[in-house]
N, C-alpha and C positions, 0 to 999 in steps of 0.2 A: 759253330756248335750252339745249339739251342739249349739254354740253361734255365732251370727253375729252382727256387729255394723254398723250403717248407719248414715251418716252425710250429711248436705246440700252440702258443698264444702270444699276443703282443698287447699286454695290458699295463705293464709297469717297467720301471728302469732297474736293471740289475746286471750282474756279470754275464748271464746268458744273452741278454740283449746287446751287450757290448760286442760279444763274439758275432752275433747275427749282423750287427752294423758293419763290422770289419769285412764279413763275407759279402754283404750287400755292396760295399765299395769296390770289391774285387770284380763283382758281376752286376754292375748297376742297371743293366737292361733286363735282368732276370726278374720275373714276377715273384712275389712272396705269397705263398699260400699259407693261411693260418686259420685256426678255428674261431678266434675271437680277436678283434682289433679295437682298442680303445685309445684314440689319439689324445684324449685328455690325460691318460696315464703315461703315455710315452709319445713325444713329438719328434723323435729322431728320424722318422721314416716318411716325412712329408713328400719327398721326391720319389718315393718308391711306388711301384704298382702292387698294391696290397689287395689280395683276393680272398674273400671269406665266403661262407655258405650259410646254411640255415642255422648253424650254431650261433651266428652273430646276434640273433634275436634275444638270447639269454643274457640277463644282467651279468656284469663282470663278477660280482660277488658269488655267483653260483658255480664258478669255474671248477671247484673241487668236487662238485657233484657229477660232473659230466664226462668222466673218464671213459665209460662204456660207449657213449655217443661219439666222443672224439675218435676212439679206435675205429668205429664204423665209418665215420665221415672221411678220415684220412685214407682208409683202405679202399674207398670207392672214388677217390679223386681220379679224374681222367688226365693222366700225364703221358699218354702214348706218343705225343708229338715231340717230347724232349729227349735230347741226346745225353744230358747230364742233369740229375736232380740231387741237390745237396740238402739233406734234412739236418736241421740244427735242433737237437732234441734232448730232453731228459724225461720224456713221457711218451705220448702216443704218435707223434709225427712220423716216426720211422715205419709206421704201418703202411705208408704209401707204396704203391706198386708201380714199377717203371719197366714196362714190357719191352720197350725198344731202345732203352738207353742204360746208363750206368747210375746206380744209386750209391752215393757216398754219404754215410751218416756221421756227422760230427756229433757224437753222443756224449753228453756231459757225464752221464751215469745211467745205468739201468733204472727203469721207472721205480723210484724209491718206495712209493706206497704199496707196491706189489712185492718188492724184494728186500733189500738190505735194511730199510727202515720201517718195514711192515709192523713190527712189534711196537715201535714208537708211535706210529699213526693209530694203531688200535688203542693204545693207552691214552693218547690225547689227540683225537682227530682235529681239534681246533675249531669246532662248530658250536661251542658254548652249550646251551640247553639241548641242542640237537645231537650232542655227542653219543648218547646211548643208541639212537636210531642209526646214525652213520656207522657206529661200531658194529652193529648187528649186520648191516648190509655188506660192510667190508669183509667181515668173517664169512658171510654167506657166499660172496661172489669171488673171493680172492683166487680160488683154484682155477675157475674158467678164465679169469682175467690174466692170470700168470701164463696159462696155456696160450692164449691169444698173443700176449706180449712176446713170449718166446718165439712163436711162429712168425711174428712180424720181423723179429731180429734176423731170422734165417733168410728173409727176402732181400736183405741189404747186401750189396756187392762188396763194399769196403767200409770198415769202421775206423774212424779217427776219434781220439778222445783227448782229455785235457790233462791227465796226470797218470803216473804209474799206478796209483791207487784205483783210479777209474778203470784203467786197463785190466787190472786184476778182477774187478767186479764184472766187467763184460765177459771175461773168460769164465768166471764162476757161474754166472746166471744165464748167459746166452750161448756159452760154449763156442765163442768166436774170438779170434785174435783182433787186436786193434793196434794202430800206430799212434803214438803220443805226439801231438802238436800242441804245446802249451798255449793257452789263450793269449790274446794280444793285450799288452799293458802300454798305456800312453806314457812311456818312459820320458820322452822329451818334455812333456808337459809338467812332469813332477821333479825334474832335476833342479837342484838349487846351486847357486853360485858360491855360497859360503856356508860352512858347517859350524854354526854357532853352538855355544854350550846349551845343552837342553835345559828346559824349565822343569819344574817339579810336578808335572801332571802326566798321567797316562791317557791314552786316547782309543776310542772305538769309533769307526765310521761304517755304518751298516744299516741295512733295513732292520727294523725292530720287530722281528717275528720270533716265535718261541724257539725254533730249532737253531737260531743263531747263538743262543745261550748267553746273551748279554747280561742276563741276571747273575751269572757267575762272576762277571767282571765287576758288577755293582757290589755284590756281596764280598768279594775278595778285597776290593779297595776300602770298603767300610771296615773290614776286619783288620787291615794293615794300616788304616788311617792315611791312605794315599789319595790324592786328588785324581778324579776321573772326568774326562770330557767325552760325552756321547753325542755324536753327530749323526742325524738321520731322523727317520720317522717310520711308523708302521703300527700294526695292530697291537703290539705289546707295549707301546709307549706309556700308556696309563699305568700298567702294572709295574714298569720300571721306575716311573716317578713315585709310585706308591712305595716301592722297595727302598728308594733313596730316602724317603720319609723327611724331606726337607733338609737333609744334611748339606752343609756348605761344601763338603768334599766332592759331591757329584753335581755336574752342570750339564744341562741339555741344550744343544743347538740344533736348528733345523738343517735340512739339506742345503748345500751351498755349492757354488761353482768351484772349478778346479783350482783357480788362483787362491781363493780363501782357504780351501781345504789343504793345499800345499803348505800354506803358512802355518796352520795349526799342526800338521804332521811333522814338519821340519823342526818345530820347537818342542815337540813332545819328548818326554823321557823314554817312552816305549809305547808300542802298539799292542793291544791285547786282542787275541784271536782265539776265543775259547770254543768256537763251534767246530764241528766235524764236517768239513766240506770236501768235495772232490778236487777243488783247487782253491779259489779265493783270490780275486784280483785286488781287492782293497788292501790287504796286507803287503802285497808286492808294491803297490803305489807308495805305501809308507816306507818300505825299504829304499825306494828310489830317492826319497827325500833325506835319507840317512838315519831314519828312525828305526831302531832294531825292534824285532817282533817277538812277543811271548806267545807261543801257539801250542794248542793241544797236539800231542804227539800221535796223530792219526790223520788219515785223509791226505789231501794234496799238499798240505803245508810242508810235509817232509821233502817235497821236491825243491823247495826254495829257502826254508829256514834251516840253517846249518848251526847246530848247537854250539853256543858260546862263541860263535864267529860273527853272525849277523843277527843273533837272537837267542832264544832259549825255548826248548820244548819241554812241556810238562806232561806227566804220565797219565793222570786220571782226570776225567772231565768233571771235576768237583771244585767248589769254591776254595776249599782248603788246599788242594793241590796247586791251584792258580796263585793263591796267596803265598804259599811257600816258594813258588817260582819267582814271584815279584821280589821277595827278599833275597833270593839267590842272585837274581838278575842284577840287583843293585851293587853286588860285590864285584861285578865284571866291568872292566873298562872297554867299551867298544870304540873302534875307530869308525866314526860316522861316514867318512869318505869311502872306506872299504865296504861298509854296510851298503852304501848307495851303489857302488860298482857291482855288488853281488847280484843286483836285479837287472842289470843292463841287457842280459841275454833274453829277456822276455818282451822285447820291443814289438811294436806293430809290424815293422819292416821284416823282422825275423818270422813272424806268424805268416805274413803274406807270402813270403818266399817258400817256406816249408809246406804250406797248404797247396799252393799252386803247383809246386814241383811234384807233390804227391799225386794230385789230381791228374796231372799230365801223364803219369805213368800207369793210370788205371785202365784196365781192359775189361770189357763186358764178359761176365761168366767166370772170372777167375776166383773171386771170393778169397783173396789172399789175406785179408784182414777184416 
């Protein structure tokens, strides 16, 4: 069977790229078609056959301007020689057409800036002084873009997705069914031998961008006078440092390898996850180390955070709600060994088996999911 993989872009390291890497390992000879590849931003695919087109000439920073062009580029790719095409996408890559084979879309979530997070993007497009201009064009173009995005979704033979939350969104916006195959988590790399008593700090390990809402973690810890360790980098880093205002309670560390990250996670009192995401691999990594998670009660977190068993869910995406949850969390005694065991079902081996078993049962033209 001749296989191709398609993804929106390859410019940075994140959860979506971890899923793509796992699929690449399942089909190592399959070329990866993408709109933009930046090996400086992500070096995981040095052994892969990466194929780009004319969108490659645009600087990485312009990615968010190019949705219309990506839709056109993906829809005109020549994939007629492939028996199976797997699109790994949360944006326009599902627009590919597979005339002679099966198209399985591992869809993280419907394109957020057209659908479920449209209002948030209009409120804060994230382009600084260009926000008014971007806001104007987004409002002007959103209807035709939604129409094209919906049409693209109808060309997919089978949808696979990352959580029950994402499955519901695919049904709502694309009118399609989806099968849930949770993303792969490197469980074996984050297991610990001994569950020592936790130290007195909370932790966040994440890309520092606006929608991750790390600002809520900073504000909540300052409010409750709790120590917070933030690991990572991103466009919001300066704003977060400014928010911390030199407080000794908040400490920032750069991106680090799994061995060092595991050490910090395993000794943390709890992991703070205030963002609303369709899944979230980082908090599951924390669970594996025995670190319970305090998560916003929406999105994919409800698939793996079980209230007062391996963490705590808070109701409102506000600093006050998170601060109240921290105080409640500290009244609960968690069995860190059981916390760790609660995440074992998200392993890479489980992902590989579930996805390959699903693909093996796909037939052209059925569109069952």
